[in-house]
C-alpha positions as CSV (number, residue, x, y, z in Angstrom):
1,M,0.0,-0.3,0.0
2,M,2.7,2.7,0.8
3,T,4.3,1.8,-2.7
4,V,1.0,2.2,-4.2
5,Q,0.3,5.9,-2.5
6,T,3.9,6.8,-3.3
7,E,3.6,6.2,-7.0
8,K,0.3,8.4,-6.8
9,Q,1.6,11.1,-4.9
10,R,4.5,11.1,-7.6
11,V,1.9,11.6,-10.4
12,K,2.2,15.8,-11.3
13,R,-1.0,17.4,-12.3
14,T,-1.0,19.2,-15.6
15,R,-3.3,21.9,-16.7
16,A,-5.3,21.2,-19.9
17,R,-3.9,22.6,-23.0
18,T,-6.9,23.0,-24.7
19,C,-10.1,24.6,-23.4
20,R,-12.6,22.4,-21.6
21,V,-15.6,23.3,-24.1
22,R,-15.5,24.2,-27.6
23,T,-19.1,26.0,-27.6
24,G,-18.6,28.6,-24.6
25,C,-17.9,32.0,-24.8
26,L,-14.3,33.5,-26.0
27,T,-13.4,34.9,-22.9
28,C,-14.1,31.1,-21.0
29,K,-11.9,29.6,-23.8
30,I,-9.2,32.2,-23.0
31,R,-9.2,31.3,-19.5
32,H,-9.4,27.7,-19.8
33,L,-12.8,27.5,-17.9
34,K,-15.8,25.6,-18.2
35,C,-18.7,28.1,-19.7
36,D,-22.4,27.6,-18.8
37,E,-23.1,29.2,-22.0
38,S,-25.8,31.7,-20.8
39,K,-26.8,34.5,-23.3
40,P,-26.1,37.4,-23.8
41,E,-23.6,36.8,-20.9
42,C,-22.6,33.9,-19.4
43,K,-23.0,33.7,-15.7
44,R,-19.2,32.5,-14.9
45,C,-18.1,35.8,-16.7
46,T,-20.8,37.6,-14.8
47,K,-20.0,36.0,-11.1
48,D,-16.2,36.7,-11.8
49,Q,-16.8,40.3,-13.0
50,R,-15.4,39.7,-16.3
51,K,-16.2,41.0,-19.7
52,C,-17.7,38.5,-21.6
53,D,-16.8,38.5,-25.4
54,G,-19.7,36.6,-26.9
55,Y,-19.7,33.9,-28.9
56,S,-18.1,32.8,-32.0
57,K,-19.8,31.1,-35.0
58,H,-19.5,27.5,-34.9
59,I,-17.7,26.0,-38.2
60,P,-18.1,22.7,-38.9
61,I,-14.7,21.1,-39.3
62,R,-14.0,19.2,-42.6
63,S,-13.6,15.7,-42.7
64,N,-10.5,14.1,-44.2
65,H,-13.2,11.7,-45.6
66,N,-14.7,14.4,-47.8
67,R,-11.4,15.2,-49.8
68,P,-10.8,13.9,-52.9
69,W,-8.3,11.2,-53.5
70,S,-4.7,12.1,-54.0
71,V,-3.4,10.2,-57.4
72,T,0.0,9.2,-57.7
73,V,1.4,9.6,-60.9
74,L,4.0,7.0,-62.4
75,L,6.8,8.7,-64.1
76,H,7.2,6.4,-67.0
77,K,8.1,6.5,-70.7
78,P,4.6,5.8,-72.3
79,E,4.2,3.5,-75.2
80,S,4.0,5.1,-78.7
81,S,0.7,3.5,-79.2
82,S,-0.7,5.3,-76.1
83,P,-1.6,9.0,-76.1
84,C,1.0,11.0,-74.8
85,F,-1.2,12.7,-71.6
86,G,2.3,14.1,-70.3
87,D,3.0,16.5,-73.3
88,M,-0.8,17.8,-73.3
89,M,-0.3,18.6,-69.4
90,L,2.9,20.5,-70.0
91,V,1.5,22.3,-72.4
92,D,-1.6,23.4,-70.1
93,R,1.1,24.1,-67.3
94,T,2.8,26.5,-69.9
95,D,-0.1,28.2,-71.0
96,N,-1.5,28.4,-67.4
97,A,2.0,29.9,-66.0
98,L,2.3,32.5,-68.9
99,H,-1.2,33.5,-68.1
100,H,-0.7,34.0,-64.4
101,H,2.5,35.9,-65.8
102,A,0.6,38.2,-67.7
103,R,-2.1,38.6,-65.0
104,V,0.7,39.4,-62.2
105,Y,3.8,40.6,-63.5
106,A,2.7,42.3,-66.8
107,A,-0.4,44.1,-65.2
108,H,2.0,45.7,-62.7
109,D,3.6,47.6,-65.6
110,L,0.7,48.1,-67.8
111,I,-1.8,49.5,-65.4
112,S,-0.6,53.0,-64.8
113,F,-1.8,55.6,-62.2
114,D,-3.7,57.4,-64.8
115,T,-4.8,55.3,-67.8
116,G,-5.2,51.4,-68.4
117,R,-6.8,50.3,-65.1
118,G,-10.2,49.7,-66.4
119,F,-9.1,47.9,-69.5
120,W,-7.1,45.2,-67.9
121,Q,-8.9,44.6,-64.5
122,Q,-12.3,45.0,-65.9
123,L,-11.9,43.9,-69.6
124,A,-9.2,42.3,-70.8
125,F,-8.4,39.8,-67.5
126,P,-12.1,38.8,-67.1
127,L,-12.5,38.1,-70.7
128,S,-9.5,36.0,-71.0
129,H,-11.2,33.6,-68.8
130,I,-14.1,32.8,-71.2
131,V,-13.5,34.0,-74.7
132,K,-11.1,31.8,-76.2
133,P,-9.1,34.5,-78.9
134,V,-8.6,37.0,-75.7
135,R,-7.3,34.1,-73.8
136,H,-4.8,33.3,-76.5
137,A,-3.9,36.9,-76.8
138,I,-3.2,37.1,-72.9
139,I,-1.1,33.8,-73.0
140,A,0.8,35.7,-75.5
141,L,1.3,38.8,-73.7
142,G,2.7,36.6,-71.1
143,G,5.2,35.1,-73.2
144,A,6.4,38.4,-74.7
145,H,6.5,40.0,-71.5
146,R,8.8,37.2,-70.4
147,C,10.6,37.5,-73.4
148,F,11.4,41.3,-72.4
149,W,12.5,40.4,-69.2
150,A,15.0,38.2,-70.6
151,S,16.6,41.0,-72.7
152,N,18.0,41.9,-69.2
153,P,21.2,39.7,-69.0
154,A,20.6,39.1,-65.3
155,E,16.9,37.7,-66.1
156,G,18.0,35.3,-69.0
157,A,18.5,32.4,-67.3
158,L,14.6,32.4,-65.9
159,V,13.2,32.5,-69.5
160,H,13.2,29.1,-71.6
161,A,14.3,29.3,-75.4
162,D,11.0,28.4,-76.5
163,V,9.0,31.3,-74.8
164,R,9.0,33.7,-77.4
165,N,7.9,30.9,-80.2
166,E,5.0,30.0,-77.5
167,A,4.3,33.3,-77.6
168,I,4.2,34.0,-81.3
169,Q,2.1,30.6,-81.8
170,K,-0.8,31.8,-79.1
171,Y,-0.6,35.1,-80.5
172,N,-1.2,33.5,-84.4
173,E,-4.2,31.5,-82.8
174,A,-5.5,34.4,-81.6
175,I,-5.7,36.0,-85.0
176,Q,-7.1,32.9,-86.4
177,C,-9.9,32.6,-83.6
178,I,-10.7,36.1,-84.3
179,Q,-11.0,35.6,-88.2
180,S,-13.5,32.6,-87.5
181,R,-15.6,34.9,-85.3
182,I,-15.6,37.6,-88.2
183,A,-16.7,35.0,-90.5
184,E,-19.3,33.2,-88.5
185,G,-20.6,37.1,-87.7
186,L,-20.6,36.7,-84.0
187,E,-22.7,39.5,-82.1
188,D,-19.6,40.6,-79.4
189,N,-16.7,40.3,-82.3
190,N,-16.2,43.9,-82.2
191,Q,-15.6,44.1,-78.5
192,T,-13.2,40.9,-79.0
193,T,-11.5,42.3,-81.8
194,L,-10.9,45.7,-80.0
195,T,-9.7,44.0,-77.1
196,C,-7.3,41.7,-78.9
197,C,-6.0,44.9,-80.8
198,V,-4.9,46.4,-77.4
199,I,-3.3,43.2,-76.4
200,F,-1.4,43.0,-80.0
201,I,-0.1,46.8,-79.7
202,C,1.6,45.4,-76.2
203,I,3.1,42.2,-77.7
204,E,4.7,43.7,-80.9
205,N,5.9,46.7,-78.7
206,L,7.6,43.9,-76.2
207,L,8.7,42.0,-78.9
208,G,10.5,45.3,-80.4
209,R,8.2,45.0,-83.7
210,F,7.2,48.8,-83.7
211,S,6.0,49.0,-87.4
212,H,3.5,46.0,-86.6
213,A,2.2,47.9,-83.7
214,V,1.7,51.1,-85.8
215,C,-0.4,49.0,-88.0
216,H,-2.2,47.5,-84.8
217,L,-2.8,51.2,-83.8
218,H,-4.5,52.2,-87.3
219,A,-6.7,49.0,-87.0
220,A,-8.0,49.7,-83.9
221,I,-8.6,53.7,-84.6
222,R,-10.6,52.2,-87.6
223,L,-12.5,50.1,-85.5
224,L,-13.2,53.0,-82.9
225,N,-14.4,55.3,-85.2
226,C,-17.0,52.4,-86.7
227,H,-18.0,51.3,-83.2
228,R,-18.8,55.1,-82.5
229,Q,-21.0,55.1,-85.5
230,K,-22.9,52.2,-84.2
231,L,-23.1,53.3,-80.8
232,Q,-25.7,56.0,-82.6
233,H,-28.2,53.1,-82.5
234,P,-26.8,50.9,-79.6
235,P,-28.3,46.8,-80.1
236,S,-31.1,45.8,-77.5
237,S,-28.6,43.1,-75.9
238,K,-26.4,43.8,-73.2
239,I,-23.3,42.2,-71.7
240,P,-23.7,40.8,-68.4
241,V,-22.6,43.0,-65.5
242,I,-19.9,40.7,-64.3
243,Y,-17.5,43.1,-66.1
244,G,-18.4,45.7,-63.5
245,L,-18.7,48.6,-66.1
246,K,-21.8,49.6,-65.8
247,R,-22.1,53.3,-64.7
248,G,-25.3,55.0,-64.5
249,H,-27.4,54.9,-67.6
250,S,-24.3,54.1,-69.9
251,T,-24.4,50.8,-71.5
252,Y,-21.4,48.1,-71.7
253,E,-20.6,49.4,-74.9
254,D,-20.6,52.9,-73.6
255,D,-18.0,52.0,-71.1
256,M,-15.4,49.9,-73.3
257,H,-15.4,52.2,-76.1
258,D,-14.1,55.1,-73.8
259,I,-11.6,53.1,-72.0
260,I,-10.1,51.8,-75.3
261,S,-10.5,55.0,-76.8
262,E,-8.6,56.9,-74.0
263,M,-5.6,54.1,-74.3
264,I,-5.6,54.5,-78.0
265,Y,-5.8,58.2,-77.9
266,W,-2.6,58.8,-75.8
267,L,-0.8,55.8,-77.4
268,S,-1.4,57.6,-80.9
269,Q,0.5,61.0,-79.3
270,N,3.3,58.8,-78.2
271,V,3.5,57.5,-81.8
272,A,3.3,60.7,-83.3
273,L,6.5,61.7,-81.0
274,Y,8.6,58.8,-82.2
275,T,7.7,59.2,-85.9
276,G,8.1,62.9,-86.0
277,D,4.5,63.6,-87.4
278,L,2.4,66.4,-85.9
279,Y,-0.8,65.0,-87.2
280,V,-2.2,61.5,-86.0
281,P,-5.0,59.4,-87.6
282,E,-8.5,61.0,-86.9
283,L,-10.2,59.3,-83.7
284,D,-13.4,60.0,-83.0
285,W,-12.8,60.5,-79.5
286,H,-11.4,63.2,-77.0
287,P,-10.6,62.9,-73.4
288,C,-13.1,64.8,-70.8
289,I,-12.3,68.3,-71.0
290,P,-13.0,70.2,-67.7
291,S,-15.4,73.4,-68.3
292,I,-13.1,75.9,-66.3
293,L,-9.6,75.4,-64.8
294,G,-11.0,77.0,-61.5
295,D,-9.8,79.8,-59.2
296,E,-6.0,80.3,-59.7
297,T,-5.8,81.5,-55.9
298,L,-7.1,78.4,-54.4
299,P,-5.2,74.7,-54.6
300,F,-6.5,71.7,-56.2
301,S,-8.6,69.5,-54.2
302,S,-6.7,66.4,-55.3
303,L,-4.1,65.1,-57.3
304,Q,-7.1,63.7,-59.7
305,G,-8.3,67.1,-60.0
306,A,-5.1,68.0,-61.1
307,Q,-4.2,65.3,-63.6
308,E,-7.7,65.7,-65.0
309,S,-7.5,69.9,-65.6
310,L,-4.5,69.2,-67.2
311,S,-6.3,67.8,-70.5
312,Y,-7.6,71.5,-70.6
313,L,-4.0,72.5,-71.7
314,D,-3.6,69.8,-74.2
315,F,-7.4,70.9,-75.7
316,V,-6.5,74.6,-75.8
317,Y,-3.4,74.3,-77.5
318,E,-4.9,71.7,-80.2
319,A,-7.7,73.8,-80.9
320,N,-5.9,76.9,-81.6
321,F,-3.1,75.2,-83.1
322,N,-5.1,72.9,-85.6
323,G,-7.6,75.9,-86.5
324,D,-5.0,77.9,-87.7
325,T,-3.1,75.2,-89.8
326,T,-3.8,74.5,-93.4
327,S,-3.1,71.5,-95.8
328,D,0.1,73.2,-97.3
329,D,1.1,73.8,-93.6
330,I,0.8,70.5,-92.8
331,Q,2.9,69.2,-95.5
332,R,5.7,71.7,-94.6
333,H,5.7,70.8,-90.9
334,R,6.3,67.2,-92.1
335,S,9.5,67.5,-93.3
336,C,10.8,70.6,-90.7
337,P,13.5,70.7,-88.4
338,L,12.7,70.2,-84.7
339,P,9.5,71.3,-84.3
340,L,9.6,72.8,-80.7
341,K,12.2,75.6,-81.6
342,A,10.2,76.5,-85.0
343,V,8.3,79.5,-84.2
344,S,5.6,79.4,-86.7
345,R,2.9,81.8,-86.3
346,H,0.6,78.4,-85.8
347,Y,2.8,77.8,-82.7
348,T,3.1,81.6,-81.7
349,N,-0.4,81.9,-81.5
350,A,-1.4,78.7,-79.9
351,A,1.5,78.8,-77.2
352,N,0.2,82.6,-76.1
353,L,-3.4,81.3,-75.8
354,T,-2.4,78.5,-73.8
355,Q,0.0,80.4,-71.4
356,A,-2.9,81.9,-69.9
357,A,-4.4,78.4,-69.0
358,Y,-1.2,77.0,-68.1
359,N,-0.5,79.8,-65.4
360,V,-3.7,79.1,-63.4
361,W,-2.8,75.1,-63.7
362,S,0.3,75.9,-62.4
363,S,-0.5,78.1,-59.7
364,R,-3.2,75.9,-58.5
365,L,-0.8,73.0,-58.6
366,D,1.8,75.0,-56.3
367,L,-1.0,76.0,-53.9
368,F,-1.8,72.3,-53.6
369,K,2.0,71.2,-52.7
370,R,2.1,73.9,-50.5
371,S,-1.0,72.6,-48.5
372,M,0.3,69.1,-48.5
373,S,4.0,69.9,-47.4
374,G,3.0,68.1,-44.0
375,V,1.3,65.3,-45.1
376,Q,3.1,61.9,-45.7
377,L,2.0,60.6,-49.1
378,G,1.9,57.0,-50.3
379,P,3.6,55.7,-53.2
380,Q,0.7,55.8,-55.4
381,E,0.1,59.8,-54.3
382,Q,3.9,60.4,-54.7
383,Q,4.0,58.8,-58.3
384,S,1.0,61.3,-59.2
385,L,2.4,64.2,-57.7
386,A,5.7,63.6,-59.4
387,W,3.8,63.1,-62.8
388,C,2.1,66.6,-62.3
389,E,5.6,68.1,-61.5
390,L,7.1,66.4,-64.8
391,Q,4.0,67.7,-66.9
392,Q,4.5,71.2,-65.2
393,A,8.1,71.4,-66.2
394,L,7.6,70.1,-69.8
395,W,4.8,72.9,-70.5
396,R,6.9,75.7,-69.0
397,A,9.9,74.5,-71.6
398,F,7.6,74.2,-74.4
399,L,5.7,77.3,-73.9
400,N,8.8,79.6,-73.4
401,C,10.7,77.6,-76.4
402,S,12.4,80.1,-78.6
403,D,14.8,79.8,-82.0
404,G,17.5,78.4,-79.8
405,G,15.2,75.8,-78.5
406,Y,14.6,74.7,-74.8
407,T,17.0,76.5,-72.2
408,K,19.0,74.9,-70.1
409,E,17.2,75.9,-66.9
410,N,14.1,74.2,-68.1
411,S,15.8,71.3,-69.3
412,C,17.5,70.5,-66.1
413,Q,14.2,70.6,-64.3
414,I,12.6,68.5,-67.0
415,L,15.6,65.7,-66.1
416,E,15.1,66.4,-62.5
417,R,11.2,65.3,-62.4
418,V,12.1,62.3,-64.4
419,E,14.9,61.3,-61.9
420,D,12.0,61.9,-59.0
421,I,9.3,59.3,-60.9
422,L,12.4,57.2,-61.1
423,Q,13.6,57.2,-57.7
424,I,10.0,56.4,-56.5
425,E,10.0,53.0,-58.9
426,S,13.4,52.3,-57.8
427,A,12.2,48.8,-56.2
428,Q,11.7,47.8,-59.8
429,T,14.8,45.8,-60.5
430,R,13.7,44.3,-63.6
431,P,13.0,45.9,-67.1
432,V,9.5,48.0,-67.0
433,F,7.1,48.0,-69.9
434,K,4.2,50.8,-70.1
435,F,1.5,50.9,-72.6
436,D,2.4,54.3,-73.2
437,G,4.2,57.3,-71.1
438,D,6.1,60.6,-70.6
439,L,9.2,59.7,-69.4
440,L,10.8,58.4,-72.0
441,S,9.7,61.2,-74.5
442,S,10.8,64.1,-72.0
443,V,14.3,63.0,-72.0
444,G,13.9,62.8,-75.7
445,F,12.6,66.3,-76.0
446,V,15.6,67.4,-73.8
447,C,18.1,65.4,-76.2
448,T,16.6,67.0,-79.3
449,A,15.4,70.5,-78.1
450,C,18.2,71.7,-76.0
451,R,21.7,73.1,-77.6
452,D,23.9,72.8,-74.4
453,G,25.9,69.9,-74.7
454,D,26.5,69.1,-71.0
455,V,22.6,68.8,-70.7
456,R,22.3,66.7,-73.8
457,N,24.9,64.3,-72.6
458,R,23.5,64.2,-68.8
459,A,20.1,63.1,-70.5
460,I,22.2,60.4,-72.7
461,S,23.4,59.0,-69.4
462,L,20.2,58.9,-67.7
463,L,18.4,56.8,-70.9
464,R,21.5,54.1,-70.2
465,S,21.3,53.7,-66.9
466,I,17.7,52.4,-67.3
467,R,15.8,49.5,-69.1
468,R,12.5,50.9,-69.9
469,R,10.0,51.0,-72.5
470,E,6.8,52.8,-73.2
471,G,4.8,52.5,-76.2
472,V,7.3,52.6,-79.1
473,F,10.0,54.3,-77.0
474,D,12.8,52.1,-76.1
475,S,15.6,53.3,-73.5
476,Q,18.4,51.8,-74.8
477,E,17.3,52.2,-78.7
478,M,17.3,55.9,-77.9
479,T,20.4,55.8,-75.9
480,G,22.4,54.7,-79.1
481,L,20.0,56.8,-81.3
482,F,20.9,60.2,-79.2
483,S,24.8,59.3,-79.0
484,R,24.9,59.1,-82.6
485,M,23.2,62.4,-82.8
486,A,25.6,63.9,-80.4
487,S,28.3,62.8,-82.3
488,V,27.4,64.3,-85.5
489,L,26.7,67.8,-83.4
490,D,30.1,67.7,-81.6
491,G,32.2,66.4,-85.1
492,K,30.1,69.6,-86.5
493,V,28.7,67.1,-89.2
494,A,25.5,68.5,-89.5
495,T,23.9,71.6,-87.7
496,W,21.4,71.3,-85.0
497,E,18.8,73.3,-87.2
498,A,19.3,70.7,-90.0
499,L,18.4,67.8,-87.6
500,P,14.8,66.7,-88.0
501,W,13.0,65.4,-85.3
502,G,11.2,62.2,-84.3
503,A,13.2,59.1,-83.8
504,T,12.6,57.3,-87.4
505,R,13.4,60.5,-89.1
506,L,16.3,61.3,-87.2
507,S,17.8,58.0,-87.4
508,L,17.4,57.8,-91.3
509,E,19.0,61.5,-91.3
510,L,21.8,59.9,-89.3
511,S,22.1,57.0,-91.5
512,R,22.6,59.0,-94.5
513,L,25.0,61.7,-92.9
514,S,27.2,58.6,-92.0
515,D,27.1,57.0,-95.6
516,T,28.1,60.6,-97.3
517,S,30.9,61.2,-94.6
């Protein structure tokens, strides 16, 4: 008996590691006490003068018996007479991987803070799950974006050699599907074709085939103009609301048209700067223009208001420039030297009329920055503010342009604003692609419109330090082009006034000078 009692005394009592009851109040669970489950407050908490935190909802535990059985795949070489399911699964995995890459990584670049968000998040990616040609196009976009990453030597090992071929194959399959839908006369074919057309532009720019991208741009403009005419008598049927594009009384067609039209409109401006054309194909659409710029003594209420009001400057300048231009002027300007220093009567009149509007906008932006001096802005707000400051510097240099081009001070301010934006995006270590943009074209303006050699070399060094593509502008291509231009100017092979503007025209002229020298 003594031995038995000693063993019983040696047994150490331990506290329960789990709560005594799973259905009691939250307070009793934490205290590991039995709960009487009285409601609304249990008596135990009331007696101990504790606050009863109530009861959590009961969530049934899933049994392992309800889960599907796992399948063990035997890795062996199939016989020649049996179908090779492994190859088919590999193709599916490749497609899914490229589709995922487009939705996660390519979308991060394509969805900028000003344009494109509605198209990718509410139109293209949702359609890729239910419309076959759009899915093929998105897969091709993912492959083209990975190839663009591979252009960076540090990322080359991450991309298989056949990714480019896979992207081109899916690209061709998307085109074939669209052709089939056109032949069948499907009702939503115009929407699908427009969506794929925008994706095709991105694919061609990512692959460096800029001429093909311009062809798709012109095709999109024709489709949009035709679509605008059809919207005068919209069809009775509507697309389901799953895309989230219905706003008020506007139809899906209206929203889709505006979203794509905005992207095509700004990309056409991007292409015009690249090719050196002052006039782009007519698009029957214009951005929303505010009726007034407001009181110049009051700051903007938000950065979004500043961005939206900025379109008023474009409208005022284009309306006055185009309204005072004839067809003969168009032909003469197509072959003129750098247009920003060409002080024609059209430029002078338009600039003078735009100056007053710019002064109001710039004053309100400066007041807004002062009001936000003590506020910590998030990354998105910092990027928006830096973009507005870049536009402010661009318009200041443009409106104050003379026969001598951009001044050194204004050119340096543009480069500083570009460096600010790049500093905000410094976390991005891989090459960056944007559907359109202002950074590369802004640096290009400085290279071509500023006579100061030191400023020009600074701009070229800035282009060389980044790996970026915005629309048809590529930083590395621009580095080589403007380096050749600097050599021609430094060697006095040609004068600054004699060189044309636009990357394509400038490249042809530099090649001609190289052949004759």
